[in-house]
C-alpha positions as CSV (number, residue, x, y, z in Angstrom):
1,M,93.5,-298.8,-144.7
2,S,89.5,-297.6,-144.4
3,I,87.8,-296.6,-146.8
4,S,84.9,-293.2,-147.0
5,F,81.5,-293.5,-147.7
6,S,82.0,-291.3,-150.3
7,S,84.3,-293.8,-152.2
8,L,81.0,-295.9,-152.5
9,S,78.8,-296.2,-155.3
10,L,76.3,-294.7,-153.7
11,S,74.0,-291.5,-155.4
12,E,74.6,-288.1,-154.1
13,P,71.2,-288.0,-152.1
14,L,72.3,-291.2,-150.0
15,Q,75.9,-289.0,-149.6
16,E,74.4,-286.0,-148.6
17,A,72.5,-287.8,-146.1
18,L,75.3,-289.3,-144.8
19,R,77.1,-286.0,-144.6
20,S,74.4,-284.4,-142.5
21,R,74.5,-287.4,-139.8
22,N,78.6,-286.8,-139.6
23,Y,78.8,-290.2,-140.8
24,T,82.0,-290.3,-143.2
25,T,84.0,-293.6,-142.9
26,P,82.1,-297.4,-142.9
27,S,82.4,-299.4,-139.9
28,P,83.6,-303.1,-141.2
29,I,80.2,-304.8,-141.7
30,Q,79.6,-301.7,-143.5
31,E,82.7,-301.8,-145.6
32,R,82.4,-305.4,-146.9
33,T,78.7,-305.9,-147.3
34,I,77.7,-302.5,-149.0
35,P,79.5,-303.2,-152.5
36,I,78.5,-306.9,-152.7
37,A,74.9,-305.9,-151.7
38,L,74.9,-303.2,-154.6
39,E,76.3,-305.7,-157.0
40,G,72.6,-307.7,-156.1
41,H,74.5,-310.6,-154.3
42,D,72.8,-312.5,-151.5
43,V,74.2,-312.0,-148.3
44,M,75.3,-313.8,-145.2
45,G,76.3,-311.5,-142.3
46,C,77.7,-312.5,-138.7
47,A,78.4,-309.3,-136.5
48,Q,77.7,-308.5,-133.2
49,T,74.6,-305.5,-132.3
50,G,75.9,-302.2,-132.1
51,T,78.2,-303.1,-135.6
52,G,76.2,-300.9,-137.9
53,K,74.1,-303.5,-139.4
54,T,71.3,-301.4,-140.4
55,A,73.2,-299.3,-142.4
56,A,75.0,-302.2,-144.1
57,F,72.0,-303.2,-145.5
58,A,69.7,-299.9,-145.7
59,L,72.3,-298.0,-148.1
60,P,72.6,-300.5,-151.0
61,I,68.8,-301.0,-151.0
62,L,68.1,-297.7,-151.0
63,E,70.5,-296.9,-153.9
64,R,69.0,-300.1,-155.9
65,L,65.6,-298.9,-155.3
66,T,66.6,-295.3,-157.3
67,R,68.3,-297.5,-160.0
68,K,64.9,-299.2,-160.8
69,Q,62.2,-296.9,-160.5
70,A,58.8,-299.0,-159.6
71,R,55.1,-297.5,-159.3
72,R,53.8,-297.6,-155.7
73,Q,51.3,-300.2,-155.0
74,P,48.7,-300.5,-152.1
75,G,49.7,-303.1,-149.6
76,K,52.8,-304.5,-152.3
77,P,55.9,-303.1,-150.8
78,R,59.0,-303.6,-152.8
79,V,61.5,-304.3,-149.5
80,L,60.5,-305.9,-146.7
81,V,62.8,-306.3,-143.4
82,I,61.6,-308.4,-140.4
83,A,63.0,-308.0,-136.8
84,P,62.2,-309.9,-133.7
85,T,61.3,-307.0,-131.6
86,R,59.1,-303.8,-131.9
87,E,62.4,-301.8,-130.6
88,L,64.4,-303.1,-133.4
89,A,61.6,-302.9,-136.1
90,I,61.0,-299.3,-135.5
91,Q,64.9,-298.3,-135.3
92,I,65.6,-300.1,-138.4
93,E,62.5,-298.2,-139.9
94,E,63.7,-294.7,-138.7
95,S,67.2,-295.5,-140.2
96,F,65.7,-295.8,-143.3
97,R,63.8,-292.9,-143.5
98,A,66.8,-290.9,-142.3
99,Y,69.5,-292.4,-144.7
100,G,66.4,-291.8,-147.8
101,A,65.6,-288.4,-146.6
102,N,66.3,-287.1,-150.1
103,L,64.9,-289.8,-151.8
104,P,60.8,-290.3,-153.1
105,F,60.6,-293.8,-151.3
106,R,58.1,-294.4,-148.3
107,S,58.7,-296.4,-145.1
108,E,56.5,-297.7,-142.8
109,V,56.8,-300.1,-139.5
110,I,54.0,-302.6,-138.6
111,F,54.0,-304.7,-135.5
112,G,51.9,-306.1,-132.8
113,G,50.5,-305.1,-129.5
114,V,48.7,-302.2,-130.5
115,G,45.9,-301.7,-133.0
116,Q,46.3,-302.4,-136.4
117,N,43.9,-299.9,-138.4
118,P,46.5,-297.3,-138.6
119,Q,48.9,-299.5,-139.9
120,V,46.3,-300.9,-142.6
121,R,46.1,-297.2,-143.4
122,A,49.6,-296.6,-143.9
123,L,49.8,-299.9,-146.1
124,Q,47.3,-298.4,-148.4
125,K,49.5,-295.6,-149.2
126,G,52.2,-297.6,-150.9
127,P,55.0,-297.7,-149.1
128,E,58.1,-299.3,-150.5
129,I,59.6,-299.8,-147.6
130,L,58.4,-302.1,-144.9
131,V,59.4,-303.3,-141.5
132,A,57.6,-305.6,-139.6
133,T,57.6,-308.6,-136.7
134,P,56.5,-311.6,-138.0
135,G,53.3,-312.1,-135.8
136,R,51.6,-308.7,-137.2
137,L,52.8,-309.3,-140.8
138,L,51.4,-312.5,-141.0
139,D,48.2,-311.3,-139.3
140,L,47.8,-308.7,-142.1
141,I,48.6,-310.7,-144.8
142,G,46.0,-313.4,-143.5
143,Q,43.4,-310.9,-143.8
144,G,44.2,-309.8,-147.4
145,F,45.7,-305.9,-146.3
146,L,49.2,-307.0,-147.4
147,G,51.2,-309.0,-150.3
148,L,54.3,-309.9,-151.1
149,E,54.4,-310.5,-154.7
150,A,56.0,-307.0,-155.7
151,L,58.8,-307.9,-153.5
152,E,62.5,-307.2,-154.9
153,Y,64.4,-307.3,-151.5
154,F,64.0,-309.3,-148.5
155,V,66.0,-308.9,-145.0
156,I,65.8,-311.1,-142.1
157,D,67.8,-308.8,-139.1
158,E,68.9,-310.6,-135.5
159,A,68.1,-314.1,-137.0
160,D,69.3,-315.9,-133.8
161,R,67.0,-313.8,-131.6
162,M,64.5,-314.4,-134.2
163,L,64.8,-318.2,-133.3
164,D,65.2,-317.7,-129.5
165,M,61.8,-316.2,-129.5
166,G,60.0,-319.4,-131.1
167,F,59.2,-317.0,-134.3
168,I,61.3,-320.1,-136.6
169,H,57.5,-321.0,-137.4
170,D,56.5,-317.6,-138.4
171,V,59.7,-317.3,-140.4
172,R,59.1,-320.1,-142.4
173,K,55.6,-319.3,-143.5
174,I,57.0,-316.1,-144.5
175,I,59.7,-317.5,-146.7
176,R,57.3,-319.9,-148.6
177,L,55.4,-316.2,-149.7
178,L,58.1,-314.9,-151.1
179,P,58.8,-314.2,-154.7
180,A,61.7,-316.6,-155.9
181,K,63.3,-313.8,-158.2
182,R,64.7,-311.4,-155.6
183,Q,67.6,-309.8,-153.2
184,S,68.0,-311.4,-149.7
185,L,70.1,-310.2,-146.8
186,F,70.6,-312.3,-143.5
187,F,72.0,-310.8,-140.4
188,S,72.9,-312.6,-137.2
189,A,75.1,-312.0,-134.4
190,T,75.8,-315.8,-134.0
191,M,75.6,-318.8,-136.4
192,P,75.0,-321.7,-134.8
193,D,73.5,-324.8,-137.0
194,S,70.1,-324.0,-136.7
195,I,71.0,-320.8,-138.2
196,V,73.0,-321.6,-141.2
197,E,70.3,-324.1,-141.9
198,L,67.5,-321.2,-142.4
199,A,70.0,-319.1,-144.2
200,N,70.7,-321.9,-146.7
201,T,66.6,-321.9,-147.2
202,I,66.7,-318.2,-148.0
203,L,69.7,-317.3,-150.0
204,R,71.0,-318.1,-153.5
205,N,75.1,-318.7,-153.5
206,P,75.4,-315.6,-150.9
207,K,78.6,-313.5,-150.1
208,K,79.5,-314.4,-147.0
209,V,80.4,-311.1,-144.4
210,E,81.8,-312.2,-140.8
211,V,83.4,-309.1,-139.0
212,T,83.8,-310.1,-135.4
213,P,84.1,-314.0,-134.6
214,P,81.1,-315.2,-132.7
215,A,80.8,-314.8,-129.1
216,T,83.7,-312.4,-128.5
217,T,83.8,-309.8,-125.7
218,V,84.7,-306.3,-126.8
219,E,88.3,-305.6,-125.6
220,K,87.3,-302.2,-124.0
221,I,84.6,-303.6,-121.5
222,D,86.2,-303.7,-118.0
223,Q,84.3,-307.1,-116.9
224,S,84.0,-308.6,-113.1
225,L,82.2,-310.9,-111.5
226,R,80.5,-310.4,-108.1
227,H,79.6,-313.8,-106.0
228,V,76.5,-312.9,-103.8
229,A,74.0,-314.6,-102.3
230,S,70.5,-314.7,-104.3
231,S,69.0,-313.0,-100.8
232,D,71.3,-310.0,-101.1
233,K,71.8,-309.3,-105.1
234,R,68.8,-306.3,-104.8
235,D,71.0,-304.7,-102.3
236,A,73.9,-305.9,-104.0
237,L,72.7,-304.0,-107.0
238,T,71.6,-300.8,-105.0
239,S,75.4,-301.0,-103.8
240,I,76.9,-301.2,-107.0
241,L,74.2,-298.2,-108.7
242,A,74.7,-296.4,-105.6
243,A,78.3,-296.0,-106.4
244,E,78.1,-295.3,-110.0
245,R,75.9,-291.9,-109.7
246,N,77.1,-290.5,-113.2
247,G,76.2,-292.1,-116.4
248,L,73.5,-294.5,-117.7
249,A,73.4,-298.0,-116.7
250,L,71.6,-300.9,-118.2
251,V,70.5,-303.8,-116.1
252,F,69.7,-307.4,-117.1
253,T,67.2,-310.1,-115.5
254,G,65.9,-312.8,-116.7
255,M,62.1,-312.3,-116.1
256,K,59.7,-309.6,-116.6
257,H,58.2,-309.7,-113.4
258,V,62.1,-309.5,-111.8
259,A,62.2,-306.8,-114.2
260,N,59.6,-304.9,-112.5
261,R,60.5,-305.8,-109.1
262,V,64.2,-304.8,-109.5
263,S,63.1,-301.4,-110.9
264,E,60.4,-300.5,-108.0
265,H,63.2,-301.3,-105.2
266,L,65.8,-299.0,-107.3
267,S,63.3,-296.2,-107.2
268,K,62.4,-296.9,-103.6
269,Q,66.1,-296.1,-102.6
270,G,66.3,-293.0,-104.8
271,I,67.8,-294.1,-108.1
272,P,65.5,-293.2,-110.9
273,A,64.9,-296.8,-112.9
274,A,62.2,-298.1,-115.3
275,A,61.4,-301.3,-116.6
276,I,60.9,-302.5,-120.2
277,H,59.7,-306.2,-121.4
278,G,57.6,-308.0,-123.6
279,N,54.2,-307.2,-121.0
280,K,54.8,-303.5,-121.4
281,S,52.6,-301.7,-123.8
282,Q,54.2,-300.1,-126.7
283,S,53.4,-296.5,-125.0
284,A,55.1,-297.2,-122.0
285,R,58.1,-299.1,-123.6
286,V,58.2,-295.9,-125.5
287,R,58.2,-293.7,-122.8
288,A,60.8,-295.8,-120.5
289,L,63.4,-295.6,-123.6
290,E,63.0,-291.9,-124.0
291,E,63.2,-291.1,-120.3
292,F,66.6,-293.3,-120.6
293,R,68.2,-291.8,-123.6
294,S,67.2,-288.0,-122.0
295,G,68.7,-289.1,-119.1
296,R,65.5,-288.4,-116.7
297,T,66.0,-291.9,-115.8
298,R,69.6,-292.8,-115.0
299,V,68.5,-297.0,-114.9
300,L,66.6,-299.2,-117.2
301,V,66.0,-302.5,-116.2
302,A,65.4,-304.8,-119.4
303,T,64.8,-308.5,-120.2
304,D,66.9,-309.9,-123.3
305,I,63.8,-309.8,-125.3
306,A,62.9,-306.3,-125.0
307,A,66.9,-305.1,-124.8
308,R,67.3,-306.1,-128.7
309,G,67.0,-303.2,-130.5
310,I,68.0,-300.4,-127.8
311,D,70.2,-298.2,-129.5
312,V,71.3,-295.5,-126.8
313,K,74.6,-294.0,-127.0
314,G,76.4,-293.3,-123.7
315,I,75.9,-296.5,-121.3
316,D,78.5,-296.4,-119.2
317,L,77.4,-299.6,-117.1
318,V,76.1,-303.1,-118.0
319,V,74.8,-305.0,-114.7
320,N,73.6,-309.0,-115.3
321,Y,71.6,-309.3,-112.3
322,D,70.3,-312.4,-113.5
323,L,73.2,-314.6,-115.8
324,P,71.4,-315.2,-119.1
325,N,70.4,-318.9,-120.0
326,E,72.6,-318.7,-123.2
327,P,76.0,-318.0,-123.0
328,D,75.9,-316.1,-126.5
329,S,73.7,-313.7,-124.6
330,Y,76.2,-312.2,-122.4
331,V,78.3,-311.0,-125.5
332,H,75.1,-309.0,-126.8
333,R,74.4,-307.6,-123.2
334,I,77.7,-306.2,-122.5
335,G,78.2,-305.0,-125.8
336,R,75.4,-302.3,-124.8
337,T,78.5,-300.3,-123.7
338,A,81.7,-299.1,-124.7
339,R,80.0,-298.4,-127.9
340,A,82.0,-296.0,-130.5
341,G,85.1,-296.7,-129.2
342,K,84.3,-296.0,-125.7
343,E,85.1,-297.8,-122.6
344,G,82.8,-299.6,-120.2
345,R,81.8,-301.8,-117.6
346,A,80.2,-304.8,-116.9
347,I,79.4,-306.3,-113.6
348,S,77.6,-309.7,-113.4
349,L,76.3,-311.2,-110.3
350,C,76.4,-314.9,-110.0
351,D,74.2,-316.6,-106.8
352,E,74.1,-320.0,-105.5
353,G,71.7,-321.4,-108.5
354,S,73.7,-319.8,-111.2
355,Q,77.3,-321.5,-111.1
356,G,76.6,-323.9,-114.0
357,L,75.5,-320.7,-116.2
358,L,78.8,-319.2,-115.4
359,R,80.6,-321.6,-116.7
360,Q,79.0,-322.0,-119.8
361,I,79.6,-318.5,-120.2
362,E,83.0,-318.8,-119.7
363,K,83.6,-321.9,-122.2
364,V,81.9,-319.7,-124.7
365,I,84.2,-316.5,-124.4
366,R,87.0,-318.4,-123.6
367,M,88.2,-316.6,-120.2
368,E,87.5,-316.4,-116.7
369,I,85.7,-313.2,-115.5
370,P,87.8,-311.6,-113.2
371,V,86.0,-312.1,-109.9
372,D,85.7,-309.2,-107.2
373,S,85.6,-310.0,-103.6
374,G,86.0,-307.0,-102.0
375,H,82.2,-306.2,-101.7
376,P,80.1,-306.0,-98.6
377,H,78.0,-308.6,-100.2
378,H,80.3,-311.1,-101.6
379,R,79.3,-314.8,-101.0
380,Q,82.1,-317.6,-100.8
381,P,81.2,-319.8,-104.2
382,Q,80.9,-323.3,-104.1
383,R,83.8,-325.3,-102.9
384,D,84.5,-326.6,-106.7
385,D,84.8,-322.8,-107.8
386,Q,86.8,-321.6,-104.7
387,D,89.8,-321.8,-106.7
388,R,88.2,-319.0,-109.1
389,V,88.0,-316.5,-106.4
390,R,91.1,-314.2,-106.6
391,G,90.5,-311.6,-104.9
392,G,89.8,-307.7,-105.3
393,G,88.2,-306.0,-108.2
394,G,87.6,-306.4,-111.8
395,G,89.6,-306.4,-114.8
396,R,89.9,-306.0,-118.7
397,G,88.4,-308.5,-120.8
398,R,92.4,-309.1,-122.4
399,G,95.7,-309.5,-121.2
400,N,96.8,-311.5,-118.9
401,S,94.8,-310.6,-116.0
402,P,91.9,-313.3,-116.8
403,K,92.9,-317.0,-117.2
404,K,92.7,-317.7,-120.9
405,R,91.5,-321.0,-122.0
406,G,92.4,-323.1,-124.8
407,P,91.3,-323.1,-128.1
408,S,88.4,-325.9,-127.5
409,G,87.4,-323.5,-124.4
410,N,87.0,-326.5,-122.2
411,R,87.8,-326.6,-118.6
412,P,88.7,-329.5,-116.9
413,A,85.6,-331.9,-115.7
414,R,84.1,-329.8,-113.3
415,G,81.7,-328.1,-115.7
416,Q,80.2,-331.6,-115.7
417,G,79.3,-332.1,-112.3
418,R,75.8,-331.4,-111.0
419,E,75.5,-327.3,-111.1
420,G,76.4,-327.4,-114.5
421,Q,73.7,-329.9,-115.4
422,Q,71.3,-327.6,-114.0
423,G,72.1,-324.9,-116.4
424,R,71.9,-327.0,-119.3
425,A,68.4,-328.0,-117.8
426,R,67.3,-324.5,-117.4
427,R,68.3,-323.6,-120.7
428,S,66.8,-326.3,-122.0
429,R,63.5,-325.9,-120.4
430,S,64.1,-321.5,-121.4
431,G,64.0,-322.9,-125.1
432,R,60.2,-324.3,-124.9
433,G,57.0,-322.7,-124.2
434,N,58.7,-318.7,-124.7
435,R,57.4,-317.3,-127.8
436,Q,56.6,-313.8,-127.1
437,R,53.8,-312.2,-129.3
438,T,55.4,-308.5,-131.0
């Protein structure tokens, strides 16, 4: 039986802010995290994007700030949240501001890619709550504009993406600067050994909260796969979007320059589209997101890194123009649709060079993605994959339509072939030299 926010030990100013946003029932991650965070425990939380992690840590932190009032100090926040991307950092700070609308606390956000002077002036006003990306945080600490000696609460959000983006060294530097006495909350969508090892350096006797098993797909998403030649991918995408004239669509590419080319191609075909990635200026990224949210731009073409922190309601379709190098990213990508109990669709394009990646994804999600061979750009896959093609349209990622894998997730030795080795090589290369300054 679900509880309500009113039954949690949150003060009236927070309850009023929740009511004004029509929040009545906490999500599973919120229901389980808020009570133990209010008691002062460190938390290690595992939950997918879109499950409400921000409120799970923001609400108890705001409540505990009210219980222990302290004088503002310029450049010395009481709360620090670090996030991997500008978009996510901005979103988190906006949430703190909304939930704390009836409280006297000031929050600010700092990130790279823009001039630092406005951020320095904001820090001099003494915000209790600071949300930051790692690079700019360390820059301002190094220049003496910011200190962490007064810190009481420390949060890492999207820890797995932090490591994927090459921020592990910056994160470790930040950890060494933290005061010993603090409450720490650590959130990640996946918990590989590297993430657990990092968490163990931050947390003390943490309470573990896991509301969704790692790498499981959302049941309400209608998933399908289209085998296409790499030379036909742009036309195949155009065909998909031309048939989906209503609603918002989020398209994922593997590279920034590909995102630009795909966006330009769609615009020339009369499909309003914009690209968002790490090379775009902050103003361009904000403008693209605002136009996408409003529906003026129906299609947003994004890379994985830029897409972290995109919280847009009403995304009806996710298209994987390029399959992700990391299998877990497939789950996060398609999870951008079917939010808040709604249904959604996810279509993935698989070209001749991506069969190894496909096998790795299906191994992680423990199912075969239903194949749609009835489209005009269908390309018969490699011979050792022909038994996968079952014809017709896509199907739900549940029930008897796709073939489920056993508990080990293993497929016969096909996955050990040449293409599987190429996929692993691509993932290995992608883990090096990919650091993105925020």
